[in-house]
VOPAGU-2260 file (C-alpha; in pm, 1 decimal, decimal comma):
REM VOPAGU-2260
SITE   aa  ch    i         X         Y         Z
SITE  UNK   A    0   -7191,3   -9981,7   -4577,8
SITE  UNK   A    1   -7555,1  -10026,9   -4501,3
SITE  UNK   A    2   -7676,4  -10022,9   -4145,1
SITE  UNK   A    3   -7835,9  -10310,3   -3960,4
SITE  UNK   A    4   -8160,1  -10122,2   -3916,6
SITE  UNK   A    5   -8211,3  -10066,6   -4288,1
SITE  UNK   A    6   -8195,6  -10435,4   -4384,5
SITE  UNK   A    7   -8420,3  -10691,8   -4224,5
SITE  UNK   A    8   -8263,2  -11001,2   -4375,5
SITE  UNK   A    9   -7915,4  -11141,4   -4396,3
SITE  UNK   A   10   -7712,3  -11049,1   -4700,9
SITE  UNK   A   11   -7571,3  -11315,0   -4929,0
SITE  UNK   A   12   -7273,5  -11335,6   -5158,1
SITE  UNK   A   13   -7000,5  -11076,9   -5125,7
SITE  UNK   A   14   -7255,0  -10831,3   -4981,3
SITE  UNK   A   15   -7178,2  -10999,3   -4648,9
SITE  UNK   A   16   -6842,9  -10822,0   -4653,8
SITE  UNK   A   17   -7005,7  -10479,4   -4702,7
SITE  UNK   A   18   -7289,6  -10495,2   -4448,6
SITE  UNK   A   19   -7194,4  -10354,5   -4109,6
SITE  UNK   A   20   -7264,4  -10621,2   -3852,9
SITE  UNK   A   21   -7162,9  -10899,6   -4089,2
SITE  UNK   A   22   -6829,0  -10743,4   -4178,8
SITE  UNK   A   23   -6735,7  -10800,7   -3812,9
SITE  UNK   A   24   -6691,1  -11169,7   -3896,5
SITE  UNK   A   25   -6346,0  -11082,6   -4032,3
SITE  UNK   A   26   -6199,9  -10926,2   -3712,5
SITE  UNK   A   27   -6375,2  -11191,9   -3502,0
SITE  UNK   A   28   -6199,6  -11465,2   -3698,7
SITE  UNK   A   29   -5864,6  -11282,8   -3691,7
SITE  UNK   A   30   -5868,1  -11200,6   -3319,4
SITE  UNK   A   31   -6004,9  -11543,7   -3230,0
SITE  UNK   A   32   -5734,4  -11709,8   -3437,0
SITE  UNK   A   33   -5467,1  -11503,4   -3262,7
SITE  UNK   A   34   -5601,6  -11606,3   -2921,1
SITE  UNK   A   35   -5600,8  -11967,4   -3036,6
SITE  UNK   A   36   -5239,7  -11943,8   -3159,0
SITE  UNK   A   37   -5110,9  -11761,4   -2851,1
SITE  UNK   A   38   -5274,3  -11997,2   -2603,2
SITE  UNK   A   39   -5167,0  -12303,6   -2800,8
SITE  UNK   A   40   -4806,5  -12184,3   -2822,7
SITE  UNK   A   41   -4760,2  -12111,7   -2453,2
SITE  UNK   A   42   -4674,1  -12367,0   -2189,9
SITE  UNK   A   43   -4978,7  -12456,2   -1986,5
SITE  UNK   A   44   -4922,8  -12449,3   -1609,3
SITE  UNK   A   45   -5301,1  -12443,7   -1547,3
SITE  UNK   A   46   -5477,5  -12675,5   -1795,9
SITE  UNK   A   47   -5830,0  -12612,8   -1665,2
SITE  UNK   A   48   -5825,5  -12236,4   -1721,1
SITE  UNK   A   49   -5633,2  -12246,9   -2047,0
SITE  UNK   A   50   -5838,6  -12540,8   -2170,2
SITE  UNK   A   51   -6156,7  -12334,5   -2151,9
SITE  UNK   A   52   -5991,2  -12043,6   -2333,8
SITE  UNK   A   53   -5867,0  -12283,3   -2601,6
SITE  UNK   A   54   -6212,2  -12441,8   -2638,2
SITE  UNK   A   55   -6380,7  -12102,2   -2672,6
SITE  UNK   A   56   -6131,2  -11970,9   -2926,6
SITE  UNK   A   57   -6149,8  -12284,3   -3143,9
SITE  UNK   A   58   -6530,0  -12315,7   -3112,8
SITE  UNK   A   59   -6595,9  -11950,1   -3198,7
SITE  UNK   A   60   -6340,5  -11956,8   -3480,2
SITE  UNK   A   61   -6514,6  -12255,4   -3638,4
SITE  UNK   A   62   -6866,4  -12117,4   -3586,2
SITE  UNK   A   63   -6777,5  -11772,7   -3725,4
SITE  UNK   A   64   -6596,3  -11917,8   -4025,1
SITE  UNK   A   65   -6884,0  -12156,2   -4095,9
SITE  UNK   A   66   -7148,9  -11883,2   -4071,2
SITE  UNK   A   67   -6945,4  -11649,9   -4292,7
SITE  UNK   A   68   -6905,4  -11921,0   -4557,7
SITE  UNK   A   69   -7276,1  -12011,1   -4541,5
SITE  UNK   A   70   -7377,3  -11646,6   -4576,2
SITE  UNK   A   71   -7140,8  -11592,7   -4869,5
SITE  UNK   A   72   -7277,1  -11907,9   -5039,6
SITE  UNK   A   73   -7633,4  -11788,2   -4978,9
SITE  UNK   A   74   -7733,0  -12105,1   -4794,2
SITE  UNK   A   75   -7976,5  -11911,4   -4575,1
SITE  UNK   A   76   -8202,9  -11831,7   -4870,4
SITE  UNK   A   77   -8347,2  -11521,6   -4706,0
SITE  UNK   A   78   -8516,6  -11718,5   -4427,3
SITE  UNK   A   79   -8593,1  -11529,1   -4107,1
SITE  UNK   A   80   -8493,1  -11828,6   -3895,7
SITE  UNK   A   81   -8132,8  -11759,3   -3997,8
SITE  UNK   A   82   -8158,7  -11413,0   -3842,3
SITE  UNK   A   83   -8253,5  -11582,7   -3515,6
SITE  UNK   A   84   -7967,5  -11830,5   -3555,2
SITE  UNK   A   85   -7728,7  -11539,6   -3612,2
SITE  UNK   A   86   -7843,1  -11373,7   -3288,6
SITE  UNK   A   87   -7805,6  -11698,0   -3091,9
SITE  UNK   A   88   -7456,8  -11762,9   -3230,7
SITE  UNK   A   89   -7336,8  -11408,0   -3164,7
SITE  UNK   A   90   -7485,3  -11404,8   -2815,1
SITE  UNK   A   91   -7328,7  -11738,9   -2725,9
SITE  UNK   A   92   -6992,2  -11636,9   -2866,6
SITE  UNK   A   93   -6997,2  -11303,5   -2679,9
SITE  UNK   A   94   -7076,0  -11475,7   -2350,1
SITE  UNK   A   95   -6816,0  -11748,3   -2406,5
SITE  UNK   A   96   -6546,2  -11500,0   -2505,5
SITE  UNK   A   97   -6620,7  -11274,1   -2209,0
SITE  UNK   A   98   -6576,4  -11566,5   -1969,6
SITE  UNK   A   99   -6261,2  -11682,6   -2150,8
SITE  UNK   A  100   -6109,0  -11332,9   -2153,2
SITE  UNK   A  101   -6172,7  -11285,6   -1782,2
SITE  UNK   A  102   -6025,4  -11628,2   -1700,5
SITE  UNK   A  103   -5721,6  -11561,2   -1919,3
SITE  UNK   A  104   -5673,0  -11222,1   -1751,6
SITE  UNK   A  105   -5695,2  -11382,7   -1406,8
SITE  UNK   A  106   -5448,5  -11654,5   -1507,3
SITE  UNK   A  107   -5209,5  -11395,6   -1652,2
SITE  UNK   A  108   -5229,4  -11187,2   -1337,7
SITE  UNK   A  109   -5159,9  -11493,9   -1122,1
SITE  UNK   A  110   -4852,6  -11600,7   -1319,7
SITE  UNK   A  111   -4729,2  -11241,5   -1340,0
SITE  UNK   A  112   -4652,5  -11251,3    -969,9
SITE  UNK   A  113   -4368,9  -11497,6   -1037,1
SITE  UNK   A  114   -4012,7  -11383,2   -1110,1
SITE  UNK   A  115   -3895,7  -11693,2   -1298,2
SITE  UNK   A  116   -3758,9  -11617,5   -1650,3
SITE  UNK   A  117   -3955,3  -11910,6   -1798,9
SITE  UNK   A  118   -4275,8  -11784,0   -1641,1
SITE  UNK   A  119   -4208,2  -11432,7   -1775,4
SITE  UNK   A  120   -4208,1  -11567,2   -2133,3
SITE  UNK   A  121   -4542,5  -11736,8   -2067,4
SITE  UNK   A  122   -4660,5  -11411,7   -1906,4
SITE  UNK   A  123   -4582,0  -11203,5   -2216,2
SITE  UNK   A  124   -4761,8  -11446,9   -2448,1
SITE  UNK   A  125   -5061,9  -11449,6   -2218,7
SITE  UNK   A  126   -5076,2  -11070,6   -2203,7
SITE  UNK   A  127   -5113,1  -11071,5   -2581,4
SITE  UNK   A  128   -5376,2  -11346,3   -2557,0
SITE  UNK   A  129   -5571,8  -11138,6   -2301,5
SITE  UNK   A  130   -5565,0  -10830,2   -2525,4
SITE  UNK   A  131   -5684,5  -11024,0   -2829,2
SITE  UNK   A  132   -5947,2  -11210,1   -2624,2
SITE  UNK   A  133   -6096,1  -10881,3   -2506,2
SITE  UNK   A  134   -6085,3  -10743,3   -2861,6
SITE  UNK   A  135   -6266,0  -11054,6   -2985,3
SITE  UNK   A  136   -6518,3  -11012,2   -2704,1
SITE  UNK   A  137   -6578,0  -10652,9   -2810,5
SITE  UNK   A  138   -6630,4  -10756,9   -3174,0
SITE  UNK   A  139   -6878,1  -11029,0   -3075,1
SITE  UNK   A  140   -7069,7  -10793,4   -2843,0
SITE  UNK   A  141   -7100,1  -10523,6   -3112,9
SITE  UNK   A  142   -7203,3  -10789,1   -3367,0
SITE  UNK   A  143   -7457,7  -10924,7   -3118,6
SITE  UNK   A  144   -7613,4  -10582,0   -3058,3
SITE  UNK   A  145   -7657,6  -10513,2   -3428,6
SITE  UNK   A  146   -7781,9  -10867,0   -3490,3
SITE  UNK   A  147   -8042,5  -10811,9   -3218,3
SITE  UNK   A  148   -8149,0  -10489,4   -3390,4
SITE  UNK   A  149   -8180,4  -10674,6   -3720,9
SITE  UNK   A  150   -8375,2  -10956,2   -3550,4
SITE  UNK   A  151   -8609,8  -10705,0   -3385,1
SITE  UNK   A  152   -8682,6  -10532,7   -3716,4
SITE  UNK   A  153   -8742,6  -10858,4   -3905,6
């Protein structure tokens, strides 16, 4: 895999899947989809907190999938403005996912204090959602850092 500092433009075609920061689209989509599924499948005792987590997971899933498809199709055409767009998208997604992961962790901690069997099922699903939300956050932060390096060198 080539490093972000050696290329100054976005790859196109299947090269997207072999370039380091861009290959992170795959785990971002997978972890984001798992957060989406886990939050959607659990009962929602607190719609405000879980609503934000659901919004972030769906929004970032759609944005990441769209960017990946556009990069594979070569829609960016080698333009440097797409490098800036990539940085903005990754930065926004990292910030959104960090806030969603922290809120989901807080919500999970709060419902974990209950001893009800129904709440314990929700608790276990939310623990998994917290883990995947923090993994997605990590992927977006790493992608953001390498996208910033690519943006700086372009």
